[in-house]
PyMOL commands that place a pseudoatom at each C-alpha (Angstrom):
pseudoatom trace, name=CA, resn=UNK, resi=1, chain=A, elem=C, hetatm=0, pos=[28.732, 5.500, -19.214]
pseudoatom trace, name=CA, resn=UNK, resi=2, chain=A, elem=C, hetatm=0, pos=[25.314, 4.123, -18.365]
pseudoatom trace, name=CA, resn=UNK, resi=3, chain=A, elem=C, hetatm=0, pos=[23.812, 4.614, -21.815]
pseudoatom trace, name=CA, resn=UNK, resi=4, chain=A, elem=C, hetatm=0, pos=[20.755, 6.282, -23.189]
pseudoatom trace, name=CA, resn=UNK, resi=5, chain=A, elem=C, hetatm=0, pos=[18.351, 3.387, -23.740]
pseudoatom trace, name=CA, resn=UNK, resi=6, chain=A, elem=C, hetatm=0, pos=[15.537, 3.533, -21.224]
pseudoatom trace, name=CA, resn=UNK, resi=7, chain=A, elem=C, hetatm=0, pos=[13.140, 0.950, -22.683]
pseudoatom trace, name=CA, resn=UNK, resi=8, chain=A, elem=C, hetatm=0, pos=[14.143, -1.777, -20.246]
pseudoatom trace, name=CA, resn=UNK, resi=9, chain=A, elem=C, hetatm=0, pos=[13.968, 0.528, -17.224]
pseudoatom trace, name=CA, resn=UNK, resi=10, chain=A, elem=C, hetatm=0, pos=[10.620, 1.959, -18.363]
pseudoatom trace, name=CA, resn=UNK, resi=11, chain=A, elem=C, hetatm=0, pos=[9.177, -1.548, -18.652]
pseudoatom trace, name=CA, resn=UNK, resi=12, chain=A, elem=C, hetatm=0, pos=[10.408, -2.516, -15.173]
pseudoatom trace, name=CA, resn=UNK, resi=13, chain=A, elem=C, hetatm=0, pos=[8.993, 0.669, -13.629]
pseudoatom trace, name=CA, resn=UNK, resi=14, chain=A, elem=C, hetatm=0, pos=[5.639, 0.093, -15.351]
pseudoatom trace, name=CA, resn=UNK, resi=15, chain=A, elem=C, hetatm=0, pos=[5.495, -3.515, -14.130]
pseudoatom trace, name=CA, resn=UNK, resi=16, chain=A, elem=C, hetatm=0, pos=[6.227, -2.356, -10.581]
pseudoatom trace, name=CA, resn=UNK, resi=17, chain=A, elem=C, hetatm=0, pos=[3.567, 0.337, -10.847]
pseudoatom trace, name=CA, resn=UNK, resi=18, chain=A, elem=C, hetatm=0, pos=[1.047, -2.236, -12.092]
pseudoatom trace, name=CA, resn=UNK, resi=19, chain=A, elem=C, hetatm=0, pos=[1.964, -4.550, -9.203]
pseudoatom trace, name=CA, resn=UNK, resi=20, chain=A, elem=C, hetatm=0, pos=[1.423, -1.747, -6.666]
pseudoatom trace, name=CA, resn=UNK, resi=21, chain=A, elem=C, hetatm=0, pos=[-1.978, -0.893, -8.171]
pseudoatom trace, name=CA, resn=UNK, resi=22, chain=A, elem=C, hetatm=0, pos=[-3.138, -4.538, -8.193]
pseudoatom trace, name=CA, resn=UNK, resi=23, chain=A, elem=C, hetatm=0, pos=[-5.355, -5.922, -5.441]
pseudoatom trace, name=CA, resn=UNK, resi=24, chain=A, elem=C, hetatm=0, pos=[-3.954, -8.305, -2.858]
pseudoatom trace, name=CA, resn=UNK, resi=25, chain=A, elem=C, hetatm=0, pos=[-5.704, -10.560, -0.388]
pseudoatom trace, name=CA, resn=UNK, resi=26, chain=A, elem=C, hetatm=0, pos=[-4.284, -10.192, 3.117]
pseudoatom trace, name=CA, resn=UNK, resi=27, chain=A, elem=C, hetatm=0, pos=[-5.476, -12.796, 5.595]
pseudoatom trace, name=CA, resn=UNK, resi=28, chain=A, elem=C, hetatm=0, pos=[-6.156, -12.289, 9.287]
pseudoatom trace, name=CA, resn=UNK, resi=29, chain=A, elem=C, hetatm=0, pos=[-5.270, -8.633, 9.750]
pseudoatom trace, name=CA, resn=UNK, resi=30, chain=A, elem=C, hetatm=0, pos=[-5.654, -7.756, 13.424]
pseudoatom trace, name=CA, resn=UNK, resi=31, chain=A, elem=C, hetatm=0, pos=[-7.314, -4.452, 14.312]
pseudoatom trace, name=CA, resn=UNK, resi=32, chain=A, elem=C, hetatm=0, pos=[-6.480, -4.212, 18.007]
pseudoatom trace, name=CA, resn=UNK, resi=33, chain=A, elem=C, hetatm=0, pos=[-8.462, -1.037, 18.666]
pseudoatom trace, name=CA, resn=UNK, resi=34, chain=A, elem=C, hetatm=0, pos=[-11.690, -2.826, 17.765]
pseudoatom trace, name=CA, resn=UNK, resi=35, chain=A, elem=C, hetatm=0, pos=[-10.521, -6.358, 18.678]
pseudoatom trace, name=CA, resn=UNK, resi=36, chain=A, elem=C, hetatm=0, pos=[-11.316, -7.746, 15.237]
pseudoatom trace, name=CA, resn=UNK, resi=37, chain=A, elem=C, hetatm=0, pos=[-9.425, -9.996, 12.861]
pseudoatom trace, name=CA, resn=UNK, resi=38, chain=A, elem=C, hetatm=0, pos=[-10.432, -9.568, 9.215]
pseudoatom trace, name=CA, resn=UNK, resi=39, chain=A, elem=C, hetatm=0, pos=[-9.361, -10.639, 5.757]
pseudoatom trace, name=CA, resn=UNK, resi=40, chain=A, elem=C, hetatm=0, pos=[-8.680, -7.680, 3.463]
pseudoatom trace, name=CA, resn=UNK, resi=41, chain=A, elem=C, hetatm=0, pos=[-8.850, -7.287, -0.283]
pseudoatom trace, name=CA, resn=UNK, resi=42, chain=A, elem=C, hetatm=0, pos=[-6.922, -4.102, -0.863]
pseudoatom trace, name=CA, resn=UNK, resi=43, chain=A, elem=C, hetatm=0, pos=[-4.613, -2.426, -3.350]
pseudoatom trace, name=CA, resn=UNK, resi=44, chain=A, elem=C, hetatm=0, pos=[-1.005, -3.113, -2.439]
pseudoatom trace, name=CA, resn=UNK, resi=45, chain=A, elem=C, hetatm=0, pos=[-0.098, 0.584, -2.540]
pseudoatom trace, name=CA, resn=UNK, resi=46, chain=A, elem=C, hetatm=0, pos=[-2.915, 1.419, -0.111]
pseudoatom trace, name=CA, resn=UNK, resi=47, chain=A, elem=C, hetatm=0, pos=[-1.881, -1.374, 2.261]
pseudoatom trace, name=CA, resn=UNK, resi=48, chain=A, elem=C, hetatm=0, pos=[1.745, -0.226, 2.210]
pseudoatom trace, name=CA, resn=UNK, resi=49, chain=A, elem=C, hetatm=0, pos=[0.669, 3.369, 2.833]
pseudoatom trace, name=CA, resn=UNK, resi=50, chain=A, elem=C, hetatm=0, pos=[-1.623, 2.337, 5.710]
pseudoatom trace, name=CA, resn=UNK, resi=51, chain=A, elem=C, hetatm=0, pos=[1.070, 0.180, 7.302]
pseudoatom trace, name=CA, resn=UNK, resi=52, chain=A, elem=C, hetatm=0, pos=[3.543, 3.037, 7.170]
pseudoatom trace, name=CA, resn=UNK, resi=53, chain=A, elem=C, hetatm=0, pos=[1.024, 5.498, 8.609]
pseudoatom trace, name=CA, resn=UNK, resi=54, chain=A, elem=C, hetatm=0, pos=[0.117, 3.167, 11.475]
pseudoatom trace, name=CA, resn=UNK, resi=55, chain=A, elem=C, hetatm=0, pos=[3.785, 2.522, 12.222]
pseudoatom trace, name=CA, resn=UNK, resi=56, chain=A, elem=C, hetatm=0, pos=[4.669, 6.192, 12.160]
pseudoatom trace, name=CA, resn=UNK, resi=57, chain=A, elem=C, hetatm=0, pos=[1.559, 7.635, 13.796]
pseudoatom trace, name=CA, resn=UNK, resi=58, chain=A, elem=C, hetatm=0, pos=[-1.394, 5.847, 15.355]
pseudoatom trace, name=CA, resn=UNK, resi=59, chain=A, elem=C, hetatm=0, pos=[-4.764, 4.403, 14.389]
pseudoatom trace, name=CA, resn=UNK, resi=60, chain=A, elem=C, hetatm=0, pos=[-6.708, 7.601, 15.131]
pseudoatom trace, name=CA, resn=UNK, resi=61, chain=A, elem=C, hetatm=0, pos=[-4.493, 9.584, 12.740]
pseudoatom trace, name=CA, resn=UNK, resi=62, chain=A, elem=C, hetatm=0, pos=[-5.125, 6.937, 10.088]
pseudoatom trace, name=CA, resn=UNK, resi=63, chain=A, elem=C, hetatm=0, pos=[-8.896, 7.233, 10.544]
pseudoatom trace, name=CA, resn=UNK, resi=64, chain=A, elem=C, hetatm=0, pos=[-8.722, 11.008, 10.123]
pseudoatom trace, name=CA, resn=UNK, resi=65, chain=A, elem=C, hetatm=0, pos=[-6.526, 10.896, 7.010]
pseudoatom trace, name=CA, resn=UNK, resi=66, chain=A, elem=C, hetatm=0, pos=[-8.444, 8.045, 5.380]
pseudoatom trace, name=CA, resn=UNK, resi=67, chain=A, elem=C, hetatm=0, pos=[-11.395, 10.399, 4.913]
pseudoatom trace, name=CA, resn=UNK, resi=68, chain=A, elem=C, hetatm=0, pos=[-9.389, 12.507, 2.461]
pseudoatom trace, name=CA, resn=UNK, resi=69, chain=A, elem=C, hetatm=0, pos=[-7.940, 11.298, -0.855]
pseudoatom trace, name=CA, resn=UNK, resi=70, chain=A, elem=C, hetatm=0, pos=[-4.138, 11.501, -1.138]
for i in range(1, 70): cmd.bond("trace and resi %d" % i, "trace and resi %d" % (i + 1))
show_as sticks, trace
zoom trace
């Protein structure tokens, strides 16, 4: 039986959530469509979401969806 105490799991999930919501500095991100290399200060969750969208779709789709909040 796994048990019924969830305090430890709740703390871990909250720490992960806080980490995702924190800002990260990402150096030298290449935007090939505009031939620019930039340094980004961005929330980790937003960067992960953008990376997944670009990998799955394309940059134009990202531009269209970035105009609307999730």
